C-alpha positions in Angstrom: -0.1 -0.4 0.1 1.7 3.3 -0.9 0.8 6.4 0.8 -0.4 7.9 -2.4 -3.2 5.4 -3.2 -4.7 6.4 0.0 -5.0 10.2 1.5 -5.0 8.9 4.9 -2.4 8.2 7.5 -4.3 5.2 9.4 -7.8 3.7 10.2 -8.8 2.2 13.4 -11.9 0.2 13.0 -14.5 -1.6 15.0 -17.5 -3.9 14.3 -20.3 -2.2 16.3 -22.5 -5.0 18.3 -25.8 -4.4 20.0 -24.1 -3.5 23.1 -21.7 -0.7 21.4 -24.8 0.8 19.6 -26.4 1.3 23.2 -23.4 3.1 24.2 -23.5 5.8 21.6 -27.4 6.4 22.8 -25.7 6.8 26.0 -28.0 3.7 27.5 -25.2 1.0 27.8 -26.4 -1.0 30.6 -28.1 -4.2 30.2 -30.3 -4.1 33.2 -32.3 -1.3 35.1 -29.9 -1.4 37.9 -26.8 0.2 36.7 -25.6 2.9 34.3 -23.1 1.2 32.3 -20.1 2.4 31.0 -19.9 4.3 27.6 -16.3 3.0 26.9 -15.6 1.6 23.2 -12.9 -1.0 24.2 -10.0 -1.9 22.0 -8.2 -5.5 22.7 -5.2 -6.3 23.3 -4.1 -2.7 24.4 -0.6 -3.7 23.2 -1.6 -4.1 19.6 -3.5 -0.8 19.6 -1.6 1.3 21.5 1.0 2.4 18.9 -2.0 3.4 16.3 -3.9 5.3 19.1 -0.6 7.1 20.2 -0.1 8.2 16.4 -3.7 9.6 16.5 -3.3 11.0 19.8 0.2 12.2 20.3 -0.2 14.1 23.7 0.7 11.4 26.4 -0.2 12.1 30.1 1.8 10.6 33.2 -0.7 8.0 33.5 -0.7 6.9 29.9 -3.6 8.6 28.5 -3.4 9.4 24.9 -5.3 12.9 24.3 -6.2 14.5 21.0 -9.4 15.7 19.0 -12.0 14.2 17.3 -13.5 16.2 14.3 -16.6 16.1 12.6 -19.3 18.4 10.9 -22.4 19.7 12.3 -24.4 22.0 10.1 -21.8 22.3 7.4 -19.1 23.5 9.8 -16.1 21.6 11.3 -16.3 21.2 14.9 -13.9 19.5 17.2 -13.9 18.0 20.9 -11.0 16.6 22.9 -10.7 12.8 23.0 -8.8 10.5 25.2 -7.6 6.7 24.7 -7.0 5.1 28.1 -4.7 2.7 28.9 -5.8 -0.8 30.8 -7.5 -0.7 34.1 -6.8 -3.1 37.1 -10.2 -4.5 36.0 -9.4 -4.8 32.3 -5.8 -5.6 32.1 -5.9 -6.0 28.3 -8.2 -3.4 27.3 -7.7 -0.2 26.0 -10.4 2.3 25.8 -12.0 5.4 24.5 -14.5 6.7 27.6 -17.7 8.7 26.7 -18.3 7.4 23.1 -21.7 9.0 23.5 -20.3 12.6 23.4 -18.7 12.5 20.0 -21.2 11.3 17.6 -25.0 11.0 17.9 -26.7 7.9 17.6 -28.9 9.0 14.4 -25.3 8.7 12.7 -25.1 5.4 13.1 -26.5 3.5 10.2 -29.6 1.4 11.0 -29.5 -2.3 12.0 -31.4 -3.5 8.9 -28.5 -1.9 6.8 -26.3 -5.0 8.1 -23.0 -5.1 9.9 -21.8 -1.5 10.9 -18.2 -0.5 11.6 -17.0 2.6 13.4 -13.7 3.9 11.5 -11.3 6.6 13.2 -9.6 7.8 10.5 -6.7 10.1 10.6 -6.1 12.4 7.6 -3.0 13.8 6.1 -3.0 16.6 8.4 -3.4 14.7 11.7 -7.1 15.2 12.2 -9.1 12.0 13.6 -12.3 11.7 12.1 -14.6 9.2 13.4 -17.1 7.4 10.8 -19.5 4.7 10.4 -19.3 2.3 7.6 -21.5 -0.4 6.5 -20.4 -3.6 5.1 -22.0 -2.8 1.8 -20.6 0.6 1.5 -17.1 -0.8 2.4 -17.5 -3.0 -0.6 -19.0 -0.6 -3.0 -17.9 3.1 -2.0 -14.4 2.6 -0.3 -10.7 2.4 -1.6 -9.7 -1.3 -2.0 -7.0 -0.8 0.7 -9.3 -0.4 3.1 -12.0 -2.2 2.1 -9.9 -5.6 1.9 -8.1 -4.9 5.3 -11.5 -4.4 7.2 -13.5 -6.8 5.5 -10.9 -9.7 4.9 -10.5 -9.2 9.1 -14.2 -9.4 9.4 -14.7 -12.1 7.2 -12.1 -14.3 8.8 -14.1 -14.3 12.3 -15.0 -17.6 13.8 -17.8 -16.4 16.1 -20.5 -14.0 15.5 -20.7 -12.7 18.9 -17.1 -11.6 18.6 -16.5 -7.9 17.5 -14.0 -7.6 14.7 -11.4 -4.9 15.5 -8.0 -3.7 14.0 -6.4 -1.1 12.0 -4.5 -0.4 8.6 -1.3 2.0 9.3 -0.5 3.4 5.8 2.2 5.6 6.9 3.9 2.8 9.1 2.9 0.2 6.7 1.3 -2.0 9.3 -1.8 -3.6 10.1 -3.8 -5.7 13.0 -7.0 -7.8 12.9 -8.6 -9.1 16.1 -11.8 -10.9 16.8 -12.7 -10.4 20.4 
């Protein structure tokens, strides 16, 4: 993959399962007794750490990588601070983006009837990180082949349907990673 083929530096992706959808709607709990975390988790942390640190280059003393997410509202570019947290003692192998419901409204997620949905964190050549959603059908028909082939190749290698596909493709560093779980 040459850098001239794709106008982005890197893409981190994750399949959205039913529980992830609820996180964007700020109703992630499965029972009425608890609030539920709004974290989007990436495992294993050791694999995702470099990709997120490239996207969020400011690392504090606790290992939290910070940067910004960008998107458009009413035709205007807006941004908000975003953080990739290292593992906690309770989840020692997972990095996470906390409060994911604060970045993109649930109405931006394609409806379930459109099929498998992925969230993509796309870092452009300027270093800006743009969260986006793509369906499996959109990836097949609208995305560059390097992106399509990596994400769908990863997804199609999945053995269990209840495990989310996740990974990244880094066009700048020439690396990629695929995971199910």
